[in-house]
N, C-alpha and C positions, 0 to 999 in steps of 0.2 A: 504493500500498500503507497509505503514513504517512497519508493521510487515514481510510483507515478502520481505521488499527489506533487513533487518534485518538478515533476513535467507537466503536469496542469498548472501550476504556477509560470513555469515559463512558457508555454500557449496562452497566457490570460489574455491576449487581447482575440484572439482566434474563440474562446469562451463567451469574452467579451460580448461579441457578434449572435454567438449563438442564443447566451442568453435577452439580449434585445430582439431577436425573433423573439422567441417562447415566451417570453412573457404576457407580448399583449395577447398570444391564443390566451394562456390562460387565465387572462382577466375577459376576454369575451368571453370566456365557458364561463363567466360569473352565475347568468341564471338557467344553465344547469347544475350547478353546484348549487345552486337556492333550487330547483327543485328538487332534487334529490337532497337533500339536507348535505349543511355543511358535515353533522356528524356523523354519516353516513358514507359523505365522501372522502370523510377523510383517512379512513384506513387503508382505501387502495390509494390512494395518493402518495401515503405517507409511504406507503413501502416502494412506490415507483422511483419516490424523491430520493428515498434510503439507498434505493439500490444504486441511482445514478449518480448520486452525490458521492457518496459511500465510498463508491468505487473511484472515480476523481480526484473527488477530493476530500476524501481519508473525513468524511464528513461524521461529526459527534449528532447530526439534528438536533440541533437547541431552539429551535422554533424560529429564530429571528438571524435569520442567512444574510451575512453580509460579504460574500466572496464576491461582489460583483463593487465592494469597497474597499476591497484589501486585498487587490490582485489574486483575486479566484486563492488563495490563503486561505484557511478557514484558523481564523486567531483562537480558535477550543484547544486548538490541538496544542496549544501554550502550554508544557504543562502547569502554569501556574494562570492558566485561562484569563489572561491579558486582554481586553477586547479593546484598548485603545492605543496600540504602541508595544517596544518590547519596555523591558524589565531595565534596569543598570545592569545585567550581568551578562550581556552578550558578550561573547570575548571575541579578541579582537579578530580573529578567523569567520565572524559570522554566526558561531554554532554557540548553542542553548549552553548556559551556567547549569542547567539540572540536568540534561539529558544533551552530556560534552558528543555524542556521537549522532547527534541530530541540528542541522540548520534552522537558527532562531526561525518559529515564522514569520515573525514581523520583520526579517532582514529578507526572507521570500516573498513577503505583501507589499514591501516598498521595489524589491524589481520587479515584480507582475504589476504594478500599479505605472511602473515607468514605461511598460509595454500597451497598454489602454488607453484610449482615446477620452474617457473618463476615469484618468488615474490618479487626477487633484481628487477624489471622492474618499482618498485615503487619511487625508487633515481631517475629514470630517469627524467631528466628537460621538461615537457612540454612547446609546443610552448601556445602563447594566444591562446585563444574561436576566430576564425572566425566565428561574429554573422554573417557573409552575407551567412553559411551553415547551419547555424540553417532550423530547420524542412527536411532537406536532409539525404538520406540515406549513411549510413557511412558504410552500406557494402558495395555498388555498387563502392566508392571509394578508397576501399580497391581494388575490383577487379580491377581498371581501372588503379591504380598504379603499380598490380605485373603485369597487363600485360604493362604498359609502360617501367618499371623496364626490364621485356623479350627483348623486344623489342632493347632496349636501350645496353644491353648484346649482344643481336645477330645482332646486329648492329657494335659491337665493335669487336667482334671475326671473320669479314669477312673480 
């Protein structure tokens, strides 16, 4: 998994393009998610998300994915679970102080973000992880949030 994770971060621009095409599809399927019921759609979508993101990014299914903001390097792979940058213990060679055989996920995130058109997103401060969402689908959360924003916008323009 580690070598695939490094490869994916090294090809962050490719995965950024894929995600930018995939996200609108998930959002457009929001009426389907709503009709099925988010609670019923959760399990099959979660399985698909876990398989794809787990294989490529060693995703930990925190339910609040920020891969597109972190150079396609999952910060939940950090032994300290740091969500907003590296600790002070990154070694001079870019490796982790806790797991010396592993490159710091934030070094990988920075390298990956430099390859992305949206690479400046790495500077955005992320909210702390809400552990109650652990194991849930971030894809469905994105669809629901986009739908809620659209409804608010439509309600405000009436």
